Every structure is written in structure tokens, then in C-alpha cells.
N, C-alpha and C positions, 0 to 999 in steps of 0.2 A: 444606465446599463454599465456594469463593470467590464473592464478589459480583461477577458479571461482567455488564457492559453490552453491549447489542447495538444499535448505532446504524445507521440506514438512512434513506432518504427515497424516496418514490414517483418523484421526478424521475429517479432512476437507471434506471428502466425505460423512460423515454421517449427518452433519448438512444440513437441508433443510427446506424451509419455505412454503411448500405446492405445490400441482400440478400446473404447469404452471408458477411458479415464475422464473423470468429471472436469479436470482442469485442462480444457481443450481449446484449440485455436478458435473454435466457433464462439467463444466468449467475446473476443474482440469484435468479431463480425456482428454479433447481436447488439453490442454497444454502438458501433458505427452505423448499422442499419437504422437503429432507433433514432439516433441523432440526425441522420440524413432525412428520414421520413417525417420528422417533426419540424424540420427546418432549423434546428438548433445548431447544427454543424456550421451553418452559414454565418452565425454571429460570433463564432469562436475564432481565435487566432491560431491557426494550425502550424505546428512545428514537427519536423522529422528529427528525432533525437540522434545525436552521435553517441558512440560508445563511451562509457566512463573509463578513465585511465585506471591502471592498477594502483597508482598512488592514491587516488581518491577512494577506491575500494578499500585500501588498507587502513583508512581512517576508522573503519568499523569492523574489519575482519582480520584474522590472523594470516600470516604468510603461509602457514601450513594448509589452511583451507583453500586459499587461492591456488597454491601449487597442486593440490589434489584435484581441483576442478580443471585446471589447465592440463594435467596429465591425462585425465579421463577424456577430455576433449581431443587431445592429440591422438589418443588411441582410436577414437571414433573417426577422426579425419583420415588417419592412415588407412583404415579399412576401406573408406570411400575411394581413396586414391588407387587402391589395389583392385577396385572394381566390385567390391562387395556391396550388397544392398545396405541402405542405412540401418545402423544398429543402435543398440541401447546400452547404457551403463547405469545400473541401479545403485543408488546411495542408500535407500531403505525401501521397504515394500511399496511405498506410495510415491517415491521421488526418484525419477529416472531422467537421465540425460539422453538426448539424441544428438546428431552432429551439429545442430543449430542452436542447442540450448545455451551454451556458454555465450555466444554472441547475443542471443536474445536477453540473457540476464544482464550483460554489460550495457546493452542499449536501454534496458528498463532502468537501471541505475543512472545511466547517462541522461535519461529523460527527467528524472527528479532533480538531478544536479543542474541541468540546463534550465529547468523551470525555476529553480531557486535563484540562479544567476539573473534570469530575466525579470523576476519579481523584485529582486533587490536592486536592480538597475532602475526600476521604475517603469520598465517597458510594459509590464503587465501588473494588474492588481493581484491576480490570483491565477491558478492553473490547475488543470486536471491531467493526470498522466494515465492514458489508456495503454497499459503495458502488462505483459506477462513474460515469464513466470512471476507469481507474486513473491513477496519477500519477508513478511513479518515473522515467520517461524525460523528464518536463517539466523543462527547464533553467531557469536564472535568467531568460533572455530568449527562450526558444524552446519551442514545443509540438512534440511529435513522438512517434512510437511508440505510438499510441493514447491519449496522455496530453496534457492541456491545462495543468493546474496541479498542483503536487506536494504532495499532502495531508500526507504524512508529514514532509516538510521544513518545511512551514508549521506543523504542530503542534509539532515539535521547537523551532523558533524561538519559538513562542508560550510554551512551557514556560519557556524561558530569559528571554525579554524581559518577559512579563507576570506570571510566577509567581516569578521570581528564582532559578530553579535554576542551579546552577553547572556541572553535567555531565549530559548525556543521551547515550544510545547509540541508534543506528539499526541494526537488524539486517535485512538484505535477503536472502531466500532464493528469490527469483524465478529462473527459468532464464536470464533476460536480465540483463545488467549494469545496475544502476540509475545510469546515466550522469547523469541529471538531478539526482538527489539528490547525487551526488558533486560535480557542478558547483556546486551551491548551498552545500554545507557544507564543501567542500575548504578546508583551512587554518583553519577555525574550531576552535580548541583546546577549546572547550566541548562539542564533539560528536565522538564516536567512531562511525564507520560501519564495520561489518563485513559482508562478503557473500561468497557463492560464486555462480558462474554458469558456464554452458557457454561455452567459448571454443575456437576462433574462432566467433563467432555474433553476430547483431544485438545491440547496435549497434556491434559491432566495437571495443570500448574496454575499458579497465579492467585490461589485463594488465600494464601497466608505467607508471612515472612518477607514482604516486599521492603525495598529500601525506601527512605524518606521521600525520594523524588518520584515514586511510583504510586498511583492511585488506581487500584483495580476494583471493579465492581462485579464480582461473580454473581450470576443470576441463574435460577433453575430453568430447566426445560419448560417450554410453553409460556414463558414470560412474554407479555404483550407490550406494545408500544407505550401505552399509558404508564405502566410501571417504570419502564426505561426512562421516559421523560421526567418522571418524578425524581428518580435517582440522579439523573444528570443535573436537574435544578438544585437538588439538595447537596450534592457532593462535587461533581465536576466543576460547575460554574464558580462556586466560591474559591476553589483551589486555583483555577485558571486566573480569576480576578486578582487574587493575592499574589500570584506569580508574575503577572503583567508581562506576558511573553512578547518579544519583539517580532516573532514570526511563528506561524502555526503550520505543522505538517499533519496530514491526515492519512492514516492507513484505512483506506475506504473499502472495507469488505461489506458485501451486500447479502451474505449468506444467513443473516438473522431474519431474512424475509420469510413470511409464513409459507410461501410456496417452495422454499428451498429445502430439498430433502437431505442435504448434508448437515443441516442444523435442525433444531426443534423449537425455535423461537417464533414469535408472532408479529414481527414488524411488517409494516407496509410502506409504500412510497411516501405517504404523508409524514411518516415518522422520520425517514431519512431527510426529507426537506426541513422538518422542524429542527433536527439535530444540526444540520448545516447552518440554519439560521442562527442558532445559539453560538456556534463556532465563529460565524462571520461577525456577529455582534462583538465578541471578545476581540477579534482581530481588528475590527474598526476602532475599538476603544484604545487598544494598547500597541497594535502592530502595524498601523497605517494600512490595514486591510490585507496584509500579506499572508497568503495561504497557498501551500502546495499540497494537493491531494493526489494520492497514487492508489491505483486499483489493487486490492488484495483478493478476497474471496467473492463468491457469487456464482452459483452453478446452475440455477434454473434460468435458462436463457431469456425467457420473456420477462421474468421478474427482474433480472439483472439489467436489461435494457431500460426498463421503465424506472428503476431505482436510480441508475446513473443519470438518466434524464432529469429526474427530480432534484438530485444533488447538484447537477451543473446549472439548472435553472436558477437555483438560489445563488450559486457562486457568481453567475453572469447577470443577475437581476433581470431576467426575462421571463 
């Protein structure tokens, strides 16, 4: 059994973007309930994450973006102090802050950074961060697509800058292209990013013109797990092996599941388990098993809970 960390923070349940929004607090409840019901939570090493410092956030994001998010947060907080009902500040039609969003985002980034520290200290072999809001659409200077700051990109840069690693990999299996992560790490030869995603689909990017350190596999709607497995075997795994990463970060989106209405792909829990097994084998060979995985998408609550369970079972060897 691997020593697997489980990082989360209560602030993730207070961020919400309005009634009916699919990126809702119940996502974390669905994961926690599933892990509790299956007994898996008992074998994980639980941590309550602290907030990431602005210095750490600035390793992946512009000062302008941080100051914009801080200013919006300050306005929301001021309204609360004056006795108003909790309000919202919209960054785009899908991405909205409430008075708890900024703290939730900082704690989500803090979770990935703390998990990175714990894994690199040898305290853990790997870790899963049950956090929200998600992060992989957040670009260097722009929040978008339900995302405010990019937790996985921040953690990857932290491993390089603060821990002195030479090569890290980012694996993104969300149904949507991780355009924000690509924007941040594109051209950084210390980072290899591999992904698959439904295309054409939001955010309508990633199909062409990528830097040498980016390997994108756009696939059409209704692609099933068997095809994805073949593509991973033929393309991801040779690139990862050649790169020999010293640590692997996962943008773990589960919205390519066949039951998820926000995507149109056909993966099931067994596919997520298989993908995790391949990542874990690469990590075992080159990275001393070191993996930090962070929640991205996944909006059908039942499918999300089951898929995260399958993912964590492989990480924890249970």
C-alpha cells in the first residue's frame, strides 16, 4: 500500500457561482461521501491545506491578475461588512466570485503546494487534492472557465524553483483542453505537459501550434476509453519515458466520463484506473513514485465520486 495524502480545506465548500451552476460545492461532498462509504478515506493521510502565499502564486501568474482578483474580493468583503447579502462578481459568463472564492482558490493552490512539499520530503509517496475551484483554464494573466488561479502549474513551478527539480511532467485528462496550464508552461523545457481532450469544444484551443514541450491529443466527441488508451500508449507514454520526469502532476478532471453532461466522451471508472496505473508506472520508474493529483472537472456527482475512488485506489494501492 502506498502512503497517499488527501489534501482539502473547508473553504472549498463555501465558494459557489450561483444557483444551478455545475461547478458546485456538492462536488466535494460527493467525493468525500464516496471515500467515506467505501472505507477509502480511512487509509489516506488527511491534511487541511493552508493558503498559498502570493509569492508562490506569482510563480505562475501575473501581478495584474492577482491584484484584479484581490480587488474584486475586497469589494465583496466590503459589501458583507456593510450588511449586504453575499454578492457575486463575474469575470466571464461562466466564472463568478463570491465572498469566499479568493480564499478557496488560495487554499486550493496551497493544497497542491503542501502536497508537493510532503511528497518531496518523503513524507508521502503521492497525494490527491480534493479542492475547488478548479484551475487548469486559469492563464498567466486571466481567470476563465470556472478557474481563478492554476493550482497544478503553481505546484509544478514550486517543485522546480523551491525544490530544485530539473524535470517535471503535467498530465491533464480533463475533457476540456487545459489552455491555462499550456499558456503558463509553454516553452518551459523543464516541464512536459501531455493531455487529451474533446475537440472542437470549449475552450476551442490546443489542436495545433503547440510548443515542443506540449503534447496535446484532441479527440472527437463520443470517443470511448479504448481509443484513449491506445492514444496514451502510442503517444503519451513514449514522450514521458523519454523525458524521465522527476515528479508528475495530474490535472484530474473526470468530465470525460460517459455520464457527464458537460462533455460528450465515453470514459468509465476503469479507464481512469488504467490511466492512473500508466502514470504511476512512469513515476515509479523515473520519479521515485512522486505524484500530486489535483481535482479539475467532473460534474455528474455519482460518476465523479466513483471515478475519484478508482483514481485514488490506484494511487494508494488498495
